[in-house]
Structures are given as structure tokens and as C-alpha cells.
Backbone as numpy.savetxt, mean C-alpha at the origin, in Angstrom:
# Nx Ny Nz CAx CAy CAz Cx Cy Cz
4.83 -8.72 13.92 4.02 -7.53 13.92 4.88 -6.27 13.92
6.16 -6.43 13.83 7.07 -5.29 13.81 6.79 -4.41 12.59
6.50 -5.03 11.46 6.20 -4.29 10.24 4.94 -3.45 10.42
3.92 -4.01 11.04 2.65 -3.32 11.23 2.82 -2.11 12.15
3.69 -2.23 13.15 3.90 -1.13 14.09 4.57 0.06 13.45
5.36 -0.16 12.40 6.08 0.93 11.74 5.21 1.70 10.74
4.04 1.19 10.42 3.16 1.86 9.45 2.47 3.05 10.09
2.15 4.05 9.26 1.43 5.21 9.77 -0.04 4.86 9.99
-0.73 5.72 10.71 -2.13 5.47 11.01 -2.98 5.48 9.74
-2.68 6.39 8.78 -3.44 6.43 7.54 -3.28 5.14 6.74
-2.09 4.58 6.75 -1.85 3.33 6.02 -2.61 2.18 6.68
-2.65 2.16 7.99 -3.40 1.11 8.70 -4.90 1.21 8.41
-5.43 2.44 8.43 -6.85 2.63 8.14 -7.14 2.26 6.69
-6.23 2.64 5.79 -6.40 2.31 4.37 -6.42 0.81 4.14
-5.54 0.09 4.82 -5.53 -1.36 4.65 -6.79 -2.00 5.24
-7.32 -1.43 6.31 -8.57 -1.94 6.88 -9.73 -1.75 5.89
-9.79 -0.58 5.25 -10.83 -0.35 4.24 -10.65 -1.28 3.05
-9.41 -1.55 2.68 -9.15 -2.46 1.55 -9.64 -3.87 1.88
-9.37 -4.33 3.09 -9.82 -5.67 3.50 -11.34 -5.72 3.57
-11.96 -4.65 4.10 -13.43 -4.58 4.12 -13.99 -4.61 2.70
-13.34 -3.91 1.79 -13.79 -3.90 0.41 -13.69 -5.27 -0.23
-12.60 -5.96 0.00 -12.45 -7.30 -0.58 -13.48 -8.28 0.00
-13.74 -8.18 1.30 -14.76 -9.04 1.90 -16.14 -8.72 1.34
-16.42 -7.44 1.17 -17.71 -7.03 0.60 -17.82 -7.48 -0.85
-16.72 -7.43 -1.58 -16.73 -7.87 -2.97 -17.07 -9.34 -3.09
-16.53 -10.15 -2.19 -16.84 -11.58 -2.19 -18.32 -11.81 -1.90
-18.85 -11.08 -0.91 -20.27 -11.23 -0.58 -21.16 -10.72 -1.72
-20.70 -9.68 -2.42 -21.46 -9.15 -3.56 -21.57 -10.20 -4.65
-20.48 -10.90 -4.90 -20.52 -11.96 -5.91 -21.52 -13.05 -5.53
-21.54 -13.43 -4.27 -22.50 -14.44 -3.82 -23.93 -13.91 -3.86
-24.11 -12.63 -3.52 -25.44 -12.03 -3.47 -26.02 -11.84 -4.87
-25.17 -11.80 -5.89 -25.63 -11.62 -7.27 -26.62 -12.71 -7.67
-26.41 -13.91 -7.16 -27.28 -15.04 -7.50 -28.55 -15.09 -6.66
-28.61 -14.32 -5.58 -29.76 -14.35 -4.67 -30.70 -13.16 -4.92
-30.16 -11.96 -4.83 -30.98 -10.75 -4.97 -30.18 -9.70 -5.72
-30.59 -9.38 -6.92 -29.84 -8.47 -7.78 -29.85 -7.04 -7.25
-30.94 -6.61 -6.66 -31.02 -5.25 -6.12 -30.04 -5.06 -4.97
-30.01 -6.02 -4.07 -29.07 -5.96 -2.95 -27.63 -6.06 -3.45
-27.41 -6.84 -4.48 -26.07 -6.97 -5.05 -25.57 -5.64 -5.62
-26.47 -4.86 -6.22 -26.09 -3.55 -6.74 -25.66 -2.61 -5.63
-26.41 -2.63 -4.51 -26.04 -1.80 -3.36 -24.71 -2.25 -2.76
-24.51 -3.54 -2.70 -23.25 -4.05 -2.15 -22.08 -3.73 -3.08
-22.35 -3.69 -4.38 -21.31 -3.32 -5.33 -20.89 -1.87 -5.14
-21.86 -1.00 -4.85 -21.53 0.40 -4.56 -20.75 0.50 -3.25
-21.11 -0.31 -2.27 -20.37 -0.32 -1.01 -18.95 -0.81 -1.22
-18.79 -1.84 -2.05 -17.47 -2.36 -2.39 -16.62 -1.28 -3.05
-17.20 -0.59 -4.04 -16.47 0.47 -4.73 -16.10 1.60 -3.78
-16.97 1.89 -2.84 -16.70 2.94 -1.85 -15.52 2.57 -0.95
-15.52 1.34 -0.45 -14.43 0.89 0.41 -13.09 0.93 -0.33
-13.06 0.43 -1.54 -11.81 0.42 -2.30 -11.40 1.85 -2.66
-12.37 2.69 -3.02 -12.07 4.09 -3.33 -11.50 4.84 -2.13
-12.07 4.62 -0.95 -11.56 5.25 0.26 -10.14 4.75 0.55
-9.91 3.48 0.34 -8.58 2.91 0.55 -7.56 3.57 -0.38
-7.90 3.73 -1.64 -6.99 4.36 -2.60 -6.77 5.83 -2.23
-7.83 6.52 -1.85 -7.72 7.93 -1.47 -6.80 8.11 -0.26
-6.98 7.31 0.77 -6.14 7.42 1.96 -4.69 7.07 1.65
-4.47 6.09 0.78 -3.10 5.73 0.40 -2.43 6.88 -0.35
-3.18 7.52 -1.24 -2.62 8.65 -1.99 -2.32 9.83 -1.07
-3.21 10.10 -0.12 -2.96 11.17 0.84 -1.69 10.89 1.61
-1.50 9.65 2.05 -0.31 9.28 2.80 0.94 9.44 1.94
0.87 9.02 0.69 2.05 9.09 -0.18 2.46 10.53 -0.45
1.48 11.41 -0.69 1.81 12.76 -1.10 2.06 13.72 0.06
1.68 13.36 1.26 1.94 14.24 2.40 3.24 13.89 3.11
3.72 12.69 2.94 4.97 12.29 3.59 6.13 12.75 2.74
7.01 13.52 3.34 8.19 13.99 2.64 9.31 12.97 2.82
9.83 12.48 1.71 10.91 11.50 1.77 12.24 12.24 1.74
13.08 11.91 2.68 14.40 12.52 2.74 15.34 11.67 1.90
15.89 12.28 0.86 16.78 11.57 -0.03 18.21 11.88 0.38
18.88 10.92 0.99 20.25 11.13 1.42 21.21 10.48 0.43
22.23 11.22 0.09 23.23 10.71 -0.84 24.30 9.96 -0.05
24.80 8.86 -0.61 25.87 8.14 0.10 27.17 8.94 0.07
27.98 8.72 1.08 29.26 9.43 1.13 30.25 8.77 0.18
31.35 9.46 -0.07 32.38 8.94 -0.96 32.96 7.64 -0.41
33.10 7.55 0.90 33.65 6.34 1.51 32.69 5.16 1.30
31.40 5.39 1.41 30.43 4.32 1.19 30.47 3.82 -0.26
30.57 4.74 -1.19 30.62 4.36 -2.60 31.89 3.56 -2.88
33.01 3.99 -2.33 34.26 3.27 -2.53 34.20 1.89 -1.90
33.57 1.77 -0.73 33.43 0.47 -0.08 32.55 -0.46 -0.92
31.49 0.06 -1.49 30.62 -0.76 -2.34 31.35 -1.19 -3.60
32.11 -0.27 -4.19 32.85 -0.59 -5.41 33.91 -1.65 -5.12
34.54 -1.54 -3.98 35.55 -2.54 -3.60 34.90 -3.90 -3.33
33.73 -3.88 -2.74 33.01 -5.11 -2.42 32.65 -5.89 -3.68
32.30 -5.19 -4.73 31.89 -5.84 -5.97 33.00 -5.83 -7.04
34.21 -5.55 -6.64 35.38 -5.53 -7.53 35.16 -4.64 -8.75
34.67 -3.44 -8.48 34.45 -2.49 -9.57 35.63 -1.55 -9.78
36.50 -1.46 -8.77 37.67 -0.60 -8.88 38.86 -1.41 -9.32
39.66 -0.79 -10.14 40.90 -1.43 -10.60 42.02 -1.11 -9.64
42.08 -1.82 -8.55 43.09 -1.56 -7.52 44.29 -2.45 -7.80
45.47 -1.80 -7.92 46.69 -2.56 -8.22 47.59 -2.65 -7.02
């Protein structure tokens, strides 16, 4: 559960809506054979859950500022040496 603890609250809520949407989608498929009117309403509920999940994920992606750190010269040289990319004589 270490991975789950590192996620933001918006991502957790988004994943909950996604799971609810998938469960609703499965029930909608089953309901299609029983009552078509109810299946249409459940299809709208399914689309709403998935839409909310996508919206929350996009909000999380665009509001979080990613810090892009460049590696130092020593790190690059160590990586090059590790993979034998430098011609060291």
C-alpha cells in the first residue's frame, strides 16, 4: 500500500470514480437484457463516472508543477563509464 499512500487526494478520488464507472458499466450491460429504459439511465451514470474520473485526472496533471532537475556532470560521467560510453585509455 506504499504506492497508494504516495498518491494525491485527487488521484485517489479519480480512481474511485473510475472503479465505480467500471462496475456501473458491467451492470449496465446486464441490465440491457432486462430493462432498456433503466439501462439507458445506467449508461448515463457510467459515462458520468468515467467523465468525472477523466476530469479529476486532468486537473491533477495540469495543476501539479513538475520540477525538472538536470543531472550533474559527475552523474553523466558515471553513467557513461557504467555503460562503457567513454573512450578511457
